[in-house]
Every structure is written in C-alpha cells, then in structure tokens.
N, C-alpha and C positions, 0 to 999 in steps of 0.2 A: 504493500500500500504506500510505503514511503516513496518508492520510485514514481508512483502515480502523482504524488504531490510535487515531486521534483519536475515532472513533465510540464507542469503549469507555472513554474517559477518565472519563465520568460514572458508569460502572458499577464503577470500580475498588474502592471500599470494599466493595461486595457481593461481587464476584468474588474479592477478596483473602481473604474469609472462607473461601471454598471451597478456597483454596490452602493455608490453614494446616494443617500436619500432614500434607500429602500428600507424603511423602518420595519422591524420585526423579522428581518432575515437572521439566520443563525449567526452571521458574521457580526451583526450589530447587537444581537440579543445576548451573546455570550460575554463573559467577563473579558476585560482588556488583556491582550497578550503581555506577558511579562517582558519588560524591556529594561530591567535593572542592569546595573553595571556588570553583573556576573553572567548575564545571558550571552551565550555564544551566538554570533551573528548568523552562522549557518543554521543552527537550530531555530533561531528566530524566523528565518526565511521559510523553513520547512513548516513551522507551526502556522505561519500566516498563510502559506499555500494550502495547508489542510483546511483552515477556516474558509478560504475562498472556494475550495473544492466542495466542502459541505454546503456552502451557500448556493452553489450552482445546482447541486443535487436537489435541494429544497426548492430552488427558484430558477429553473432553466432559462427563463426569459432574461436573466441577468446578462447572458452572453449576447443575445440579440440587442439588448439595450446598450451594452458596452460598445458593440460594433456601430450602432446608430450614432452614439455620442462621438465616437472617434471619427466617423465620417463627417459629421456636422462640423467638428472642430477643424478637420483637414480642409473642408470646403471653405469655412470662414477664413482660415489662414491664407488659402490660395486667393480668395477674393480680395483680401486686404493687400496681399502682395501685388496682385494685378493692378489694383487702384493706384498703389504707390508707383508702379512702373509706368502706368499711363500718365500720371502727373509729371514724372521725370522726362517722358518722351513727348510731352505736350508741344514743345517748340517744333518738333518735326511733324507731329500729327496735325497740328492746327495751323502752324504758321510757315510751313515749308514753302518758300517762294517757287520751288520747282514743281509744285502740285497745282492742278487745275481746280478752280473753285466755281461751283454753280450756285444758283440762288443769289442771296444778298452777300456780297463780299464783306460787308461791314456788319453782318448779322450778329446777334448776341449769343447764339448757340450754334456750335459746329457739329455736324455729323460727318464722320469719316467712313467712306465705303471702300472696302476691298472687294474687287470683283474680277471675273475672268469672262471673256466674250464667248467662250465655249461652254460656260456653266448654265444649264437650263434654269436653275433657280435664280441666277443673276438676271436672266431674261425676264423672269416673272417679277423680280424685285424692281426692275427698272421703271415700269410705270408707277409703282408705289412711291419711289423716290421722286419721280416727276410730279406726282400728285402732292407730295409733301411740300415741294418747292412752290407749287402753285397756290397751296392753301396757307402757307406761312411765309409772309413777306420778310420775316426777320430771321430766317434760318440760312446758314451757309453750309454747303455740302462739299467736302474735300474729296476729290476723286483719286483713288489710289489704284492704279493698274497693278494687278497681282496675277500675272499669267502663270498658272501652275498646271495647266492641262495640255501641255505639249507645244510643239513648235508653232502651230498655227495660232495658238493663244498669244505667244510672244510676238508674232508678226502683227496680229490685230492690235495689240497694245501699242506697238511702235507706230502703226498707222494712225491710231487715234491721237496719241501724244504729238506726233509730228503735224497733224492737221491743225493743232492749236496755233501754230505759227501763221496759218492762213485764216485764222478766225473762224474755223469750221469744226471745232471739236464737238460741240453738241450735236451737229448734224451727223457727223461720222459715228459718234458714240451711240446715238439712238438707232441709226441704221444697222450698226453691228449687233446691237441688242435685239433688234427686230428680225434679224436673219434667223429663220426657224431651224435650219439644219446645222450640224456641226461644220465649222469652217474647214475648208480645204485650202491647200497652199495656193496663195494668190487671190483668194476670195476677198480678203480685206482690201487689197489694192484695187480690185475691180469695183468694189462698193464705193471707194473713195473716187475713182474715176467717173463712175456713174453720177456722182454728186457734183462733178465739175471741178474738182480740185486740180491744181497745177501738179501733175504727177512727177515731173522732173524735180521740182522743188521739194515735193513731199518725200521722194526717195532719198534725197540728200539729207533732209531733216531727220529721217528715221535713224540715221547713223550718228547723230550728234551726241556728245558726252552727257548732256542733260537727261536724255532719255534713258541711257544706261543707268545714270545715277538715280532717277526716279524709280525704276524697277528694282534696283538693288536695295534702295531704302525701304520700299514696300516689303520686300522679302525679309529684310533684317528686322523691321518693326514686327512683322508677323511672327517671326521666330521668337523674338523676345517675349511677346505677349501670348504665345501659344496659339495663334490663329493658324489653323491648318486647313481651312476650307472656305469656300465662297458660296454666297456672299457673306461677308462679316461686316458689322458696323461697330464703330466706337463712338459712343455718345456720352459726353461728360466723362465719368470714370467707369462706365459700363461697357463691356464687350457683349455685343448681341450677335451670336452666330446664327447663320441660316436666314431663310426668308422671313421678312417682317412686312406686314401690310402698313398702309399709310396711317391707320389709327394707332397701331402700336408705335410706330416711329414718332408720331405726334405726341403720344403719351410720354415717351422718354424725353423728348425735347422739352415739353412743358415741365417735367420733373426737374430737369437741369435748370431751367429758368426760375422755378420756385426756389431751388436750393441757392441760386445766386442772389436772391433777394434777401435771404436770411443773414 
C-alpha cells in the first residue's frame, strides 16, 4: 500500500487543489499531520499522500475538480501572458507604417486582421469586416497579409500589397476575397489586370523590400502570439481566432471603447 501512496506523490500539488474547500473530506476531517521538528520529511510526504489517496477514494470527483482548476489556472495565465504580449507588440500591431489601414485612419479603436486569400473562412469574414467599417465610422482596420496556405497565397498577398502603390488595394483585396475557387498560379495577377492596374509597375512593386518586411512581420507577430490560423483578429488585448460576424466584431470594438473611457 505504501508504494501506492508513493505513486501519487508527484500529483500532490494538482490533487491538493481539488481538496481545497471540500469540507468534510477525510483529508480535512482528520487531525492535522504531525509536522514537528522530529518528523522525517519522507514520512511526512508519504503520510500526506495517504491522506490524499483516502480523500480520493471517498470523493473521486476531487480528481476531476483538480484537473478543472488546473486548466482554468493555465488558461488564465496564458490569457494574461497574451495580453501582456499584445501590449508590448502594440506599436507594430497598431501603428506599423508598413501596414495598410481601412476604415477611419484616425479611429479610436483598431482591429487587426490576419488573413490569407486562399482561406475560405477569410472569404466569409471579408464582408463582415466590410460591414463593420460601414457601420462604425470610428473604427480603423489594420490589414495584415498572412499567407500560410502555399505559394499562390504568397503571390496574392504580394499583388494586393503592391496594388496599394497605385491606390487600388481595396479593389484588389475585395476581388481576391470574392474569387470563389482556390487561387492558381497567376490568378492574382490576372485579377489585378482585369481591374486595370499598370501591370509592369505592379510586378516591380511586388518585389520591393517593404512587402517582404510586411509579410515577415505578420508571421513573426503571429508566432509570438500563437496565431496559427486564418482569419484571426486582434482587438484591444483580445485575440479572436476564426470567423466572426459583424455583430461580434462590433461587440468587441465597443468593449474596447468602454474600457478606454474608464
């Protein structure tokens, strides 16, 4: 039996969490463990492990409660860490001069969107972001090209970013998002050509250092924040993974606005 107690010694911190506040369990109902100066520390551990073991036998839910508590604590710690990272990265997320801004450039709340033109959920999110911009005259949306779905995603991102030099980013961006099928090589260029862009200038601009820098920064920020899919939004100090409709986006924007008033 002693070996059984020893097997749970390593789990004591976790299991003890589940025992906290459970009045009437054997662990709390019994007399305190002797911790006097003469108590051998190994014996003390084994005695405590025995108490935990007996408590589990009487109350098996302790294990599940301990796991739930540990998970909640881990989630809270990760959330706090992410918020701290977002605040530290704010200059690049919110103020990067190399990022394209839609909506109100002087808006009081910034939404940062990470997207890929081959992502079907990004295509579904695009009209929702467009609706947010139309509904909220004081929101600014930072567009972060995050091509993670292959070479044609990278080509499309470069076409979109390069089109900004001709003042046509929104036209190209929406056309790429409205393209129903997965992009094939050259599709993004053909879309830009159909929109009447200067293709010679566009192809030159696709290779400029600023475009490499934009994509590299997007990937580095995503790595640091643990963003591994598209679409993903950063609103205030919150990361919102996956598709979000206009009502959800507006709710998050309003929450940031309210927090800024306090």
